[in-house]
PyMOL Python script that loads the backbone (N, CA, C, O; Angstrom):
from pymol import cmd

cmd.read_pdbstr("""\
ATOM      1  N   MET A   1       0.676  -1.110  -0.033  1.00  0.00           N
ATOM      2  CA  MET A   1       0.308  -0.174   0.012  1.00  0.00           C
ATOM      3  C   MET A   1       1.126   1.080   0.078  1.00  0.00           C
ATOM      4  O   MET A   1       2.156   1.168   0.745  1.00  0.00           O
ATOM      5  N   GLU A   2       0.680   1.931  -0.560  1.00  0.00           N
ATOM      6  CA  GLU A   2       1.545   3.507  -1.071  1.00  0.00           C
ATOM      7  C   GLU A   2       0.657   4.564  -0.674  1.00  0.00           C
ATOM      8  O   GLU A   2      -0.406   4.838  -1.232  1.00  0.00           O
ATOM      9  N   THR A   3       1.280   5.285   0.573  1.00  0.00           N
ATOM     10  CA  THR A   3       0.752   6.417   1.292  1.00  0.00           C
ATOM     11  C   THR A   3       1.611   7.645   0.602  1.00  0.00           C
ATOM     12  O   THR A   3       2.438   7.631  -0.309  1.00  0.00           O
ATOM     13  N   ASP A   4       1.048   8.768   1.453  1.00  0.00           N
ATOM     14  CA  ASP A   4       1.830  10.027   1.190  1.00  0.00           C
ATOM     15  C   ASP A   4       3.181  10.286   2.049  1.00  0.00           C
ATOM     16  O   ASP A   4       3.992  11.205   1.930  1.00  0.00           O
ATOM     17  N   HIS A   5       3.172   9.183   2.957  1.00  0.00           N
ATOM     18  CA  HIS A   5       4.583   8.937   3.647  1.00  0.00           C
ATOM     19  C   HIS A   5       5.382   7.746   3.401  1.00  0.00           C
ATOM     20  O   HIS A   5       6.308   7.337   4.102  1.00  0.00           O
ATOM     21  N   GLY A   6       4.939   7.248   2.362  1.00  0.00           N
ATOM     22  CA  GLY A   6       5.751   6.218   1.767  1.00  0.00           C
ATOM     23  C   GLY A   6       4.796   5.023   1.616  1.00  0.00           C
ATOM     24  O   GLY A   6       3.576   4.995   1.778  1.00  0.00           O
ATOM     25  N   PRO A   7       5.915   3.732   1.156  1.00  0.00           N
ATOM     26  CA  PRO A   7       4.971   2.447   1.196  1.00  0.00           C
ATOM     27  C   PRO A   7       4.713   1.901   2.932  1.00  0.00           C
ATOM     28  O   PRO A   7       5.421   2.192   3.896  1.00  0.00           O
ATOM     29  N   ILE A   8       3.527   1.077   2.918  1.00  0.00           N
ATOM     30  CA  ILE A   8       2.989   0.518   3.831  1.00  0.00           C
ATOM     31  C   ILE A   8       3.139  -1.137   3.792  1.00  0.00           C
ATOM     32  O   ILE A   8       1.953  -1.424   3.954  1.00  0.00           O
ATOM     33  N   VAL A   9       3.633  -2.053   3.714  1.00  0.00           N
ATOM     34  CA  VAL A   9       3.682  -3.380   3.760  1.00  0.00           C
ATOM     35  C   VAL A   9       3.212  -4.208   4.894  1.00  0.00           C
ATOM     36  O   VAL A   9       3.660  -4.086   6.035  1.00  0.00           O
ATOM     37  N   GLY A  10       2.056  -5.276   4.457  1.00  0.00           N
ATOM     38  CA  GLY A  10       1.553  -6.058   5.385  1.00  0.00           C
ATOM     39  C   GLY A  10       1.175  -7.230   4.642  1.00  0.00           C
ATOM     40  O   GLY A  10       1.222  -7.411   3.425  1.00  0.00           O
ATOM     41  N   ASP A  11       0.725  -8.130   5.721  1.00  0.00           N
ATOM     42  CA  ASP A  11       0.238  -9.470   5.201  1.00  0.00           C
ATOM     43  C   ASP A  11      -1.454  -9.272   4.965  1.00  0.00           C
ATOM     44  O   ASP A  11      -2.091 -10.024   4.226  1.00  0.00           O
ATOM     45  N   ALA A  12      -2.064  -8.141   5.713  1.00  0.00           N
ATOM     46  CA  ALA A  12      -3.398  -8.011   5.257  1.00  0.00           C
ATOM     47  C   ALA A  12      -3.920  -6.598   5.495  1.00  0.00           C
ATOM     48  O   ALA A  12      -3.104  -5.916   6.115  1.00  0.00           O
ATOM     49  N   TYR A  13      -4.924  -6.035   5.213  1.00  0.00           N
ATOM     50  CA  TYR A  13      -5.346  -4.408   5.599  1.00  0.00           C
ATOM     51  C   TYR A  13      -6.616  -4.493   5.781  1.00  0.00           C
ATOM     52  O   TYR A  13      -7.244  -5.373   5.192  1.00  0.00           O
ATOM     53  N   VAL A  14      -7.269  -3.570   6.658  1.00  0.00           N
ATOM     54  CA  VAL A  14      -8.594  -3.662   6.765  1.00  0.00           C
ATOM     55  C   VAL A  14      -8.822  -2.300   6.585  1.00  0.00           C
ATOM     56  O   VAL A  14      -8.159  -1.343   6.984  1.00  0.00           O
ATOM     57  N   LEU A  15     -10.218  -2.354   5.692  1.00  0.00           N
ATOM     58  CA  LEU A  15     -10.570  -1.178   5.257  1.00  0.00           C
ATOM     59  C   LEU A  15     -11.947  -0.816   5.666  1.00  0.00           C
ATOM     60  O   LEU A  15     -12.932  -1.341   5.148  1.00  0.00           O
ATOM     61  N   ALA A  16     -12.024   0.239   6.760  1.00  0.00           N
ATOM     62  CA  ALA A  16     -13.221   0.406   7.567  1.00  0.00           C
ATOM     63  C   ALA A  16     -13.631   1.920   7.263  1.00  0.00           C
ATOM     64  O   ALA A  16     -13.169   2.996   7.643  1.00  0.00           O
ATOM     65  N   LEU A  17     -14.411   1.658   6.643  1.00  0.00           N
ATOM     66  CA  LEU A  17     -15.313   3.100   6.099  1.00  0.00           C
ATOM     67  C   LEU A  17     -16.635   2.829   5.890  1.00  0.00           C
ATOM     68  O   LEU A  17     -17.312   3.794   5.535  1.00  0.00           O
ATOM     69  N   GLY A  18     -17.269   1.617   6.034  1.00  0.00           N
ATOM     70  CA  GLY A  18     -18.517   1.816   5.966  1.00  0.00           C
ATOM     71  C   GLY A  18     -19.033   1.969   4.544  1.00  0.00           C
ATOM     72  O   GLY A  18     -18.273   1.531   3.680  1.00  0.00           O
ATOM     73  N   SER A  19     -20.016   2.431   4.191  1.00  0.00           N
ATOM     74  CA  SER A  19     -20.478   2.600   2.758  1.00  0.00           C
ATOM     75  C   SER A  19     -19.575   3.367   1.805  1.00  0.00           C
ATOM     76  O   SER A  19     -19.857   3.390   0.607  1.00  0.00           O
ATOM     77  N   TYR A  20     -18.519   3.985   2.269  1.00  0.00           N
ATOM     78  CA  TYR A  20     -17.506   4.352   1.491  1.00  0.00           C
ATOM     79  C   TYR A  20     -16.435   3.536   1.108  1.00  0.00           C
ATOM     80  O   TYR A  20     -15.699   3.791   0.155  1.00  0.00           O
ATOM     81  N   SER A  21     -16.347   2.640   1.778  1.00  0.00           N
ATOM     82  CA  SER A  21     -15.240   1.450   1.394  1.00  0.00           C
ATOM     83  C   SER A  21     -15.279   1.054  -0.372  1.00  0.00           C
ATOM     84  O   SER A  21     -14.230   0.854  -0.985  1.00  0.00           O
ATOM     85  N   PRO A  22     -16.369   0.999  -0.905  1.00  0.00           N
ATOM     86  CA  PRO A  22     -16.234   0.615  -2.355  1.00  0.00           C
ATOM     87  C   PRO A  22     -15.513   2.095  -3.206  1.00  0.00           C
ATOM     88  O   PRO A  22     -14.862   1.996  -4.246  1.00  0.00           O
ATOM     89  N   LEU A  23     -15.726   3.062  -2.689  1.00  0.00           N
ATOM     90  CA  LEU A  23     -15.000   4.031  -3.415  1.00  0.00           C
ATOM     91  C   LEU A  23     -13.707   4.082  -3.303  1.00  0.00           C
ATOM     92  O   LEU A  23     -12.979   4.619  -4.137  1.00  0.00           O
ATOM     93  N   LEU A  24     -13.368   3.597  -2.390  1.00  0.00           N
ATOM     94  CA  LEU A  24     -11.755   3.492  -1.868  1.00  0.00           C
ATOM     95  C   LEU A  24     -11.230   2.199  -2.912  1.00  0.00           C
ATOM     96  O   LEU A  24     -10.308   2.271  -3.725  1.00  0.00           O
ATOM     97  N   ALA A  25     -11.831   1.383  -2.719  1.00  0.00           N
ATOM     98  CA  ALA A  25     -11.508  -0.101  -3.233  1.00  0.00           C
ATOM     99  C   ALA A  25     -11.600  -0.029  -4.794  1.00  0.00           C
ATOM    100  O   ALA A  25     -11.000  -0.882  -5.449  1.00  0.00           O
ATOM    101  N   ARG A  26     -12.099   0.647  -5.227  1.00  0.00           N
ATOM    102  CA  ARG A  26     -12.617   0.559  -7.075  1.00  0.00           C
ATOM    103  C   ARG A  26     -11.329   0.461  -7.662  1.00  0.00           C
ATOM    104  O   ARG A  26     -10.891  -0.499  -8.297  1.00  0.00           O
ATOM    105  N   PRO A  27     -10.501   2.011  -7.282  1.00  0.00           N
ATOM    106  CA  PRO A  27      -9.656   2.160  -8.267  1.00  0.00           C
ATOM    107  C   PRO A  27      -8.451   0.872  -8.087  1.00  0.00           C
ATOM    108  O   PRO A  27      -7.542   0.835  -8.915  1.00  0.00           O
ATOM    109  N   ILE A  28      -8.499  -0.103  -7.035  1.00  0.00           N
ATOM    110  CA  ILE A  28      -7.208  -1.064  -7.005  1.00  0.00           C
ATOM    111  C   ILE A  28      -8.004  -2.188  -7.596  1.00  0.00           C
ATOM    112  O   ILE A  28      -7.276  -3.149  -7.845  1.00  0.00           O
ATOM    113  N   GLY A  29      -9.334  -2.389  -7.917  1.00  0.00           N
ATOM    114  CA  GLY A  29      -9.502  -3.438  -8.809  1.00  0.00           C
ATOM    115  C   GLY A  29     -10.406  -4.212  -7.863  1.00  0.00           C
ATOM    116  O   GLY A  29     -10.812  -5.308  -8.249  1.00  0.00           O
ATOM    117  N   VAL A  30     -10.820  -3.692  -6.481  1.00  0.00           N
ATOM    118  CA  VAL A  30     -11.639  -4.862  -5.717  1.00  0.00           C
ATOM    119  C   VAL A  30     -13.197  -4.210  -5.522  1.00  0.00           C
ATOM    120  O   VAL A  30     -13.288  -3.072  -5.061  1.00  0.00           O
ATOM    121  N   LYS A  31     -14.335  -4.918  -5.863  1.00  0.00           N
ATOM    122  CA  LYS A  31     -15.484  -4.543  -5.956  1.00  0.00           C
ATOM    123  C   LYS A  31     -16.232  -5.124  -4.755  1.00  0.00           C
ATOM    124  O   LYS A  31     -16.325  -6.331  -4.532  1.00  0.00           O
ATOM    125  N   LEU A  32     -16.671  -4.311  -4.127  1.00  0.00           N
ATOM    126  CA  LEU A  32     -17.272  -4.701  -2.586  1.00  0.00           C
ATOM    127  C   LEU A  32     -19.150  -4.458  -2.759  1.00  0.00           C
ATOM    128  O   LEU A  32     -19.683  -3.354  -2.864  1.00  0.00           O
ATOM    129  N   PRO A  33     -19.714  -5.490  -2.752  1.00  0.00           N
ATOM    130  CA  PRO A  33     -21.243  -5.343  -2.395  1.00  0.00           C
ATOM    131  C   PRO A  33     -21.584  -4.846  -1.549  1.00  0.00           C
ATOM    132  O   PRO A  33     -22.251  -5.489  -0.739  1.00  0.00           O
ATOM    133  N   ILE A  34     -21.252  -3.215  -1.270  1.00  0.00           N
ATOM    134  CA  ILE A  34     -21.818  -2.689  -0.190  1.00  0.00           C
ATOM    135  C   ILE A  34     -22.501  -1.113  -1.029  1.00  0.00           C
ATOM    136  O   ILE A  34     -22.054  -0.478  -1.984  1.00  0.00           O
ATOM    137  N   TYR A  35     -23.645  -0.910  -0.235  1.00  0.00           N
ATOM    138  CA  TYR A  35     -24.341   0.155  -0.936  1.00  0.00           C
ATOM    139  C   TYR A  35     -24.882   1.098   0.210  1.00  0.00           C
ATOM    140  O   TYR A  35     -25.512   0.678   1.181  1.00  0.00           O
ATOM    141  N   PRO A  36     -24.530   2.561  -0.040  1.00  0.00           N
ATOM    142  CA  PRO A  36     -25.118   3.256   1.187  1.00  0.00           C
ATOM    143  C   PRO A  36     -26.595   3.426   1.581  1.00  0.00           C
ATOM    144  O   PRO A  36     -27.262   3.980   0.706  1.00  0.00           O
ATOM    145  N   VAL A  37     -27.096   3.164   2.423  1.00  0.00           N
ATOM    146  CA  VAL A  37     -28.648   3.166   2.734  1.00  0.00           C
ATOM    147  C   VAL A  37     -28.658   4.384   4.053  1.00  0.00           C
ATOM    148  O   VAL A  37     -27.814   4.406   4.949  1.00  0.00           O
ATOM    149  N   LYS A  38     -29.749   5.303   3.929  1.00  0.00           N
ATOM    150  CA  LYS A  38     -29.937   6.289   4.972  1.00  0.00           C
ATOM    151  C   LYS A  38     -31.277   5.787   5.468  1.00  0.00           C
ATOM    152  O   LYS A  38     -32.359   5.557   4.927  1.00  0.00           O
ATOM    153  N   GLY A  39     -30.732   5.689   6.877  1.00  0.00           N
ATOM    154  CA  GLY A  39     -31.808   5.073   8.158  1.00  0.00           C
ATOM    155  C   GLY A  39     -31.989   6.030   8.731  1.00  0.00           C
ATOM    156  O   GLY A  39     -31.191   6.964   8.653  1.00  0.00           O
ATOM    157  N   TYR A  40     -33.502   6.103   9.752  1.00  0.00           N
ATOM    158  CA  TYR A  40     -33.974   6.883  10.768  1.00  0.00           C
ATOM    159  C   TYR A  40     -34.189   5.830  11.894  1.00  0.00           C
ATOM    160  O   TYR A  40     -34.624   4.679  11.867  1.00  0.00           O
ATOM    161  N   SER A  41     -33.729   6.638  12.901  1.00  0.00           N
ATOM    162  CA  SER A  41     -33.714   5.918  14.359  1.00  0.00           C
ATOM    163  C   SER A  41     -33.796   6.937  15.212  1.00  0.00           C
ATOM    164  O   SER A  41     -33.302   8.055  15.071  1.00  0.00           O
ATOM    165  N   LEU A  42     -34.649   6.388  16.409  1.00  0.00           N
ATOM    166  CA  LEU A  42     -34.498   7.114  17.744  1.00  0.00           C
ATOM    167  C   LEU A  42     -34.402   6.287  18.834  1.00  0.00           C
ATOM    168  O   LEU A  42     -35.173   5.336  18.965  1.00  0.00           O
ATOM    169  N   THR A  43     -33.284   6.617  19.872  1.00  0.00           N
ATOM    170  CA  THR A  43     -33.185   5.352  20.825  1.00  0.00           C
ATOM    171  C   THR A  43     -33.062   6.344  22.387  1.00  0.00           C
ATOM    172  O   THR A  43     -32.501   7.435  22.479  1.00  0.00           O
ATOM    173  N   LEU A  44     -33.684   5.672  23.382  1.00  0.00           N
ATOM    174  CA  LEU A  44     -34.266   6.415  24.306  1.00  0.00           C
ATOM    175  C   LEU A  44     -33.612   5.635  25.623  1.00  0.00           C
ATOM    176  O   LEU A  44     -33.344   4.435  25.677  1.00  0.00           O
ATOM    177  N   PRO A  45     -33.429   6.597  26.639  1.00  0.00           N
ATOM    178  CA  PRO A  45     -33.039   5.390  27.707  1.00  0.00           C
ATOM    179  C   PRO A  45     -34.632   5.020  28.421  1.00  0.00           C
ATOM    180  O   PRO A  45     -35.619   5.754  28.467  1.00  0.00           O
ATOM    181  N   ILE A  46     -34.501   3.928  28.826  1.00  0.00           N
ATOM    182  CA  ILE A  46     -35.982   3.199  29.472  1.00  0.00           C
ATOM    183  C   ILE A  46     -35.856   3.546  31.166  1.00  0.00           C
ATOM    184  O   ILE A  46     -34.819   3.287  31.777  1.00  0.00           O
ATOM    185  N   THR A  47     -36.858   4.064  31.721  1.00  0.00           N
ATOM    186  CA  THR A  47     -36.794   4.701  33.054  1.00  0.00           C
ATOM    187  C   THR A  47     -37.477   3.342  33.752  1.00  0.00           C
ATOM    188  O   THR A  47     -37.012   2.762  34.734  1.00  0.00           O
ATOM    189  N   ASP A  48     -38.665   2.975  33.035  1.00  0.00           N
ATOM    190  CA  ASP A  48     -39.538   2.040  33.861  1.00  0.00           C
ATOM    191  C   ASP A  48     -39.004   0.673  33.429  1.00  0.00           C
ATOM    192  O   ASP A  48     -39.585   0.483  32.361  1.00  0.00           O
ATOM    193  N   PRO A  49     -38.198  -0.416  33.671  1.00  0.00           N
ATOM    194  CA  PRO A  49     -38.041  -1.613  32.943  1.00  0.00           C
ATOM    195  C   PRO A  49     -38.976  -2.412  32.737  1.00  0.00           C
ATOM    196  O   PRO A  49     -38.864  -3.314  31.906  1.00  0.00           O
ATOM    197  N   GLU A  50     -40.259  -2.191  33.583  1.00  0.00           N
ATOM    198  CA  GLU A  50     -41.303  -2.935  32.919  1.00  0.00           C
ATOM    199  C   GLU A  50     -42.235  -2.338  31.833  1.00  0.00           C
ATOM    200  O   GLU A  50     -43.178  -3.022  31.434  1.00  0.00           O
ATOM    201  N   ALA A  51     -42.026  -1.131  31.347  1.00  0.00           N
ATOM    202  CA  ALA A  51     -43.145  -0.802  30.850  1.00  0.00           C
ATOM    203  C   ALA A  51     -42.597  -0.750  29.321  1.00  0.00           C
ATOM    204  O   ALA A  51     -43.554  -0.425  28.617  1.00  0.00           O
ATOM    205  N   PRO A  52     -41.650  -0.907  28.679  1.00  0.00           N
ATOM    206  CA  PRO A  52     -41.707  -1.074  27.151  1.00  0.00           C
ATOM    207  C   PRO A  52     -41.646  -2.783  26.780  1.00  0.00           C
ATOM    208  O   PRO A  52     -41.498  -3.646  27.645  1.00  0.00           O
ATOM    209  N   PRO A  53     -41.761  -2.999  25.627  1.00  0.00           N
ATOM    210  CA  PRO A  53     -41.900  -4.555  25.172  1.00  0.00           C
ATOM    211  C   PRO A  53     -40.637  -5.238  25.338  1.00  0.00           C
ATOM    212  O   PRO A  53     -39.520  -4.833  25.018  1.00  0.00           O
ATOM    213  N   ARG A  54     -40.958  -6.305  25.869  1.00  0.00           N
ATOM    214  CA  ARG A  54     -39.583  -7.279  26.207  1.00  0.00           C
ATOM    215  C   ARG A  54     -39.111  -7.899  24.678  1.00  0.00           C
ATOM    216  O   ARG A  54     -37.941  -8.276  24.755  1.00  0.00           O
ATOM    217  N   ILE A  55     -39.623  -8.087  23.465  1.00  0.00           N
ATOM    218  CA  ILE A  55     -39.589  -8.361  22.111  1.00  0.00           C
ATOM    219  C   ILE A  55     -39.642  -7.411  21.309  1.00  0.00           C
ATOM    220  O   ILE A  55     -40.244  -6.345  21.436  1.00  0.00           O
ATOM    221  N   SER A  56     -38.835  -7.882  20.228  1.00  0.00           N
ATOM    222  CA  SER A  56     -38.758  -6.839  19.063  1.00  0.00           C
ATOM    223  C   SER A  56     -40.165  -6.812  18.490  1.00  0.00           C
ATOM    224  O   SER A  56     -40.957  -7.746  18.619  1.00  0.00           O
ATOM    225  N   ALA A  57     -40.452  -5.553  17.778  1.00  0.00           N
ATOM    226  CA  ALA A  57     -42.038  -5.620  17.016  1.00  0.00           C
ATOM    227  C   ALA A  57     -41.656  -4.979  15.843  1.00  0.00           C
ATOM    228  O   ALA A  57     -40.887  -4.018  15.827  1.00  0.00           O
ATOM    229  N   SER A  58     -42.260  -5.569  14.682  1.00  0.00           N
ATOM    230  CA  SER A  58     -42.269  -4.783  13.258  1.00  0.00           C
ATOM    231  C   SER A  58     -43.848  -4.166  13.160  1.00  0.00           C
ATOM    232  O   SER A  58     -44.908  -4.706  13.474  1.00  0.00           O
ATOM    233  N   MET A  59     -43.542  -2.614  12.516  1.00  0.00           N
ATOM    234  CA  MET A  59     -44.825  -2.015  12.494  1.00  0.00           C
ATOM    235  C   MET A  59     -45.380  -2.041  10.789  1.00  0.00           C
ATOM    236  O   MET A  59     -44.813  -2.539   9.817  1.00  0.00           O
ATOM    237  N   ARG A  60     -46.502  -1.417  10.855  1.00  0.00           N
ATOM    238  CA  ARG A  60     -46.866  -1.795   9.261  1.00  0.00           C
ATOM    239  C   ARG A  60     -46.210  -1.213   8.370  1.00  0.00           C
ATOM    240  O   ARG A  60     -46.037  -1.747   7.275  1.00  0.00           O
ATOM    241  N   GLN A  61     -45.766  -0.115   8.646  1.00  0.00           N
ATOM    242  CA  GLN A  61     -44.729   0.580   7.594  1.00  0.00           C
ATOM    243  C   GLN A  61     -43.302   0.177   7.880  1.00  0.00           C
ATOM    244  O   GLN A  61     -42.900  -0.128   9.003  1.00  0.00           O
ATOM    245  N   PRO A  62     -42.619   0.197   6.864  1.00  0.00           N
ATOM    246  CA  PRO A  62     -40.990  -0.333   7.378  1.00  0.00           C
ATOM    247  C   PRO A  62     -40.655   0.553   8.558  1.00  0.00           C
ATOM    248  O   PRO A  62     -40.592   1.782   8.536  1.00  0.00           O
ATOM    249  N   GLY A  63     -40.422  -0.348   9.722  1.00  0.00           N
ATOM    250  CA  GLY A  63     -39.643   0.168  10.783  1.00  0.00           C
ATOM    251  C   GLY A  63     -39.940  -0.804  11.880  1.00  0.00           C
ATOM    252  O   GLY A  63     -40.679  -1.787  11.834  1.00  0.00           O
ATOM    253  N   GLY A  64     -39.262  -0.369  12.826  1.00  0.00           N
ATOM    254  CA  GLY A  64     -39.756  -1.575  13.971  1.00  0.00           C
ATOM    255  C   GLY A  64     -39.512  -0.896  15.579  1.00  0.00           C
ATOM    256  O   GLY A  64     -39.638   0.279  15.924  1.00  0.00           O
ATOM    257  N   LEU A  65     -39.151  -1.997  16.331  1.00  0.00           N
ATOM    258  CA  LEU A  65     -39.274  -1.344  18.040  1.00  0.00           C
ATOM    259  C   LEU A  65     -38.253  -2.465  18.455  1.00  0.00           C
ATOM    260  O   LEU A  65     -38.413  -3.648  18.152  1.00  0.00           O
ATOM    261  N   ARG A  66     -37.334  -2.049  19.078  1.00  0.00           N
ATOM    262  CA  ARG A  66     -36.661  -2.955  19.594  1.00  0.00           C
ATOM    263  C   ARG A  66     -35.884  -2.459  20.988  1.00  0.00           C
ATOM    264  O   ARG A  66     -35.310  -1.372  21.047  1.00  0.00           O
ATOM    265  N   ARG A  67     -35.946  -3.418  22.120  1.00  0.00           N
ATOM    266  CA  ARG A  67     -35.070  -3.217  23.666  1.00  0.00           C
ATOM    267  C   ARG A  67     -33.696  -3.610  23.061  1.00  0.00           C
ATOM    268  O   ARG A  67     -33.344  -4.552  22.352  1.00  0.00           O
ATOM    269  N   LEU A  68     -32.981  -2.436  23.651  1.00  0.00           N
ATOM    270  CA  LEU A  68     -31.224  -2.870  23.719  1.00  0.00           C
ATOM    271  C   LEU A  68     -30.622  -2.665  24.826  1.00  0.00           C
ATOM    272  O   LEU A  68     -29.726  -1.852  25.055  1.00  0.00           O
ATOM    273  N   GLY A  69     -31.188  -3.518  25.627  1.00  0.00           N
ATOM    274  CA  GLY A  69     -30.545  -3.563  27.267  1.00  0.00           C
ATOM    275  C   GLY A  69     -31.164  -2.364  28.016  1.00  0.00           C
ATOM    276  O   GLY A  69     -32.315  -2.634  28.362  1.00  0.00           O
ATOM    277  N   ASP A  70     -30.817  -1.278  28.332  1.00  0.00           N
ATOM    278  CA  ASP A  70     -31.249  -0.189  29.158  1.00  0.00           C
ATOM    279  C   ASP A  70     -32.357   0.919  28.131  1.00  0.00           C
ATOM    280  O   ASP A  70     -32.971   1.905  28.542  1.00  0.00           O
ATOM    281  N   ARG A  71     -32.339   0.411  26.857  1.00  0.00           N
ATOM    282  CA  ARG A  71     -32.667   1.528  25.610  1.00  0.00           C
ATOM    283  C   ARG A  71     -33.637   1.067  24.735  1.00  0.00           C
ATOM    284  O   ARG A  71     -33.758  -0.083  24.313  1.00  0.00           O
ATOM    285  N   LEU A  72     -34.207   1.877  24.528  1.00  0.00           N
ATOM    286  CA  LEU A  72     -35.372   1.599  23.454  1.00  0.00           C
ATOM    287  C   LEU A  72     -35.035   2.095  22.463  1.00  0.00           C
ATOM    288  O   LEU A  72     -34.618   3.248  22.575  1.00  0.00           O
ATOM    289  N   ARG A  73     -35.061   1.391  20.874  1.00  0.00           N
ATOM    290  CA  ARG A  73     -34.682   2.161  19.734  1.00  0.00           C
ATOM    291  C   ARG A  73     -35.959   1.780  18.777  1.00  0.00           C
ATOM    292  O   ARG A  73     -36.313   0.605  18.684  1.00  0.00           O
ATOM    293  N   MET A  74     -36.549   2.697  18.161  1.00  0.00           N
ATOM    294  CA  MET A  74     -37.468   3.043  17.019  1.00  0.00           C
ATOM    295  C   MET A  74     -36.700   3.309  15.916  1.00  0.00           C
ATOM    296  O   MET A  74     -35.772   4.119  15.930  1.00  0.00           O
ATOM    297  N   THR A  75     -37.096   2.558  14.798  1.00  0.00           N
ATOM    298  CA  THR A  75     -36.646   2.962  13.729  1.00  0.00           C
ATOM    299  C   THR A  75     -37.763   3.181  12.750  1.00  0.00           C
ATOM    300  O   THR A  75     -38.909   2.791  12.975  1.00  0.00           O
ATOM    301  N   ALA A  76     -37.424   3.781  11.717  1.00  0.00           N
ATOM    302  CA  ALA A  76     -38.567   3.889  10.538  1.00  0.00           C
ATOM    303  C   ALA A  76     -37.750   3.283   9.342  1.00  0.00           C
ATOM    304  O   ALA A  76     -36.812   2.487   9.338  1.00  0.00           O
ATOM    305  N   THR A  77     -38.467   3.970   8.255  1.00  0.00           N
ATOM    306  CA  THR A  77     -37.629   3.309   6.803  1.00  0.00           C
ATOM    307  C   THR A  77     -36.634   3.720   6.572  1.00  0.00           C
ATOM    308  O   THR A  77     -36.159   4.645   7.230  1.00  0.00           O
ATOM    309  N   ALA A  78     -35.803   2.965   5.221  1.00  0.00           N
ATOM    310  CA  ALA A  78     -34.614   3.243   5.022  1.00  0.00           C
ATOM    311  C   ALA A  78     -34.816   3.840   3.522  1.00  0.00           C
ATOM    312  O   ALA A  78     -35.744   3.473   2.802  1.00  0.00           O
ATOM    313  N   ASP A  79     -33.932   4.713   3.167  1.00  0.00           N
ATOM    314  CA  ASP A  79     -33.807   5.364   1.773  1.00  0.00           C
ATOM    315  C   ASP A  79     -32.557   4.847   1.379  1.00  0.00           C
ATOM    316  O   ASP A  79     -31.512   4.754   2.024  1.00  0.00           O
ATOM    317  N   PHE A  80     -32.866   4.472   0.031  1.00  0.00           N
ATOM    318  CA  PHE A  80     -31.996   3.972  -0.558  1.00  0.00           C
ATOM    319  C   PHE A  80     -31.658   5.087  -1.604  1.00  0.00           C
ATOM    320  O   PHE A  80     -32.136   5.143  -2.737  1.00  0.00           O
ATOM    321  N   ALA A  81     -30.555   6.174  -0.928  1.00  0.00           N
ATOM    322  CA  ALA A  81     -30.586   7.316  -1.666  1.00  0.00           C
ATOM    323  C   ALA A  81     -29.340   7.734  -1.875  1.00  0.00           C
ATOM    324  O   ALA A  81     -29.083   8.933  -1.762  1.00  0.00           O
ATOM    325  N   GLY A  82     -28.159   6.615  -2.284  1.00  0.00           N
ATOM    326  CA  GLY A  82     -26.854   6.883  -2.714  1.00  0.00           C
ATOM    327  C   GLY A  82     -26.167   7.445  -1.363  1.00  0.00           C
ATOM    328  O   GLY A  82     -26.263   7.002  -0.219  1.00  0.00           O
ATOM    329  N   TYR A  83     -25.418   8.601  -1.869  1.00  0.00           N
ATOM    330  CA  TYR A  83     -24.414   9.140  -0.927  1.00  0.00           C
ATOM    331  C   TYR A  83     -25.026  10.449  -0.352  1.00  0.00           C
ATOM    332  O   TYR A  83     -24.286  11.223   0.255  1.00  0.00           O
ATOM    333  N   ASP A  84     -26.579  10.780  -0.546  1.00  0.00           N
ATOM    334  CA  ASP A  84     -27.028  11.730  -0.240  1.00  0.00           C
ATOM    335  C   ASP A  84     -27.060  11.882   1.326  1.00  0.00           C
ATOM    336  O   ASP A  84     -27.669  11.007   1.942  1.00  0.00           O
ATOM    337  N   THR A  85     -26.387  13.038   2.130  1.00  0.00           N
ATOM    338  CA  THR A  85     -26.542  12.884   3.383  1.00  0.00           C
ATOM    339  C   THR A  85     -27.298  13.990   3.829  1.00  0.00           C
ATOM    340  O   THR A  85     -26.932  14.617   4.824  1.00  0.00           O
ATOM    341  N   SER A  86     -28.368  14.312   3.164  1.00  0.00           N
ATOM    342  CA  SER A  86     -29.131  15.702   3.568  1.00  0.00           C
ATOM    343  C   SER A  86     -30.219  15.134   4.202  1.00  0.00           C
ATOM    344  O   SER A  86     -30.470  13.974   3.873  1.00  0.00           O
ATOM    345  N   PHE A  87     -31.089  15.775   5.215  1.00  0.00           N
ATOM    346  CA  PHE A  87     -32.000  15.112   6.117  1.00  0.00           C
ATOM    347  C   PHE A  87     -33.249  16.182   5.705  1.00  0.00           C
ATOM    348  O   PHE A  87     -33.104  17.405   5.727  1.00  0.00           O
ATOM    349  N   ALA A  88     -34.641  15.415   5.284  1.00  0.00           N
ATOM    350  CA  ALA A  88     -35.604  16.126   5.200  1.00  0.00           C
ATOM    351  C   ALA A  88     -36.637  15.903   6.281  1.00  0.00           C
ATOM    352  O   ALA A  88     -37.019  14.749   6.476  1.00  0.00           O
ATOM    353  N   ALA A  89     -37.114  16.872   6.984  1.00  0.00           N
ATOM    354  CA  ALA A  89     -38.031  16.593   8.085  1.00  0.00           C
ATOM    355  C   ALA A  89     -39.117  16.811   7.450  1.00  0.00           C
ATOM    356  O   ALA A  89     -39.456  17.453   6.455  1.00  0.00           O
ATOM    357  N   ALA A  90     -39.742  15.955   8.445  1.00  0.00           N
ATOM    358  CA  ALA A  90     -41.380  15.710   8.073  1.00  0.00           C
ATOM    359  C   ALA A  90     -42.119  16.666   8.613  1.00  0.00           C
ATOM    360  O   ALA A  90     -43.340  16.666   8.457  1.00  0.00           O
TER     361      ALA A  90
END
""", "prot")
cmd.dss("prot")
cmd.show_as("cartoon", "prot")
cmd.util.cbc("prot")
cmd.orient("prot")
């Protein structure tokens, strides 16, 4: 691997750029089956452990509700919008 400080030699390399990984790997001939997806979620602390559901639930629209230890996560739809990072308030 060549950097602006010279070569780096190794037996293996880690590419950890999430959805941006294919953009860096493509010029060296590596095709990665990764596509950016923009999702929406809200995570809140659970103040009463008996109140929220103990199992995951799917909603009618794409989305769900899931308990994560002492937190509750609500998710909404996922947008296949490429690398668009804008946010449209409802």
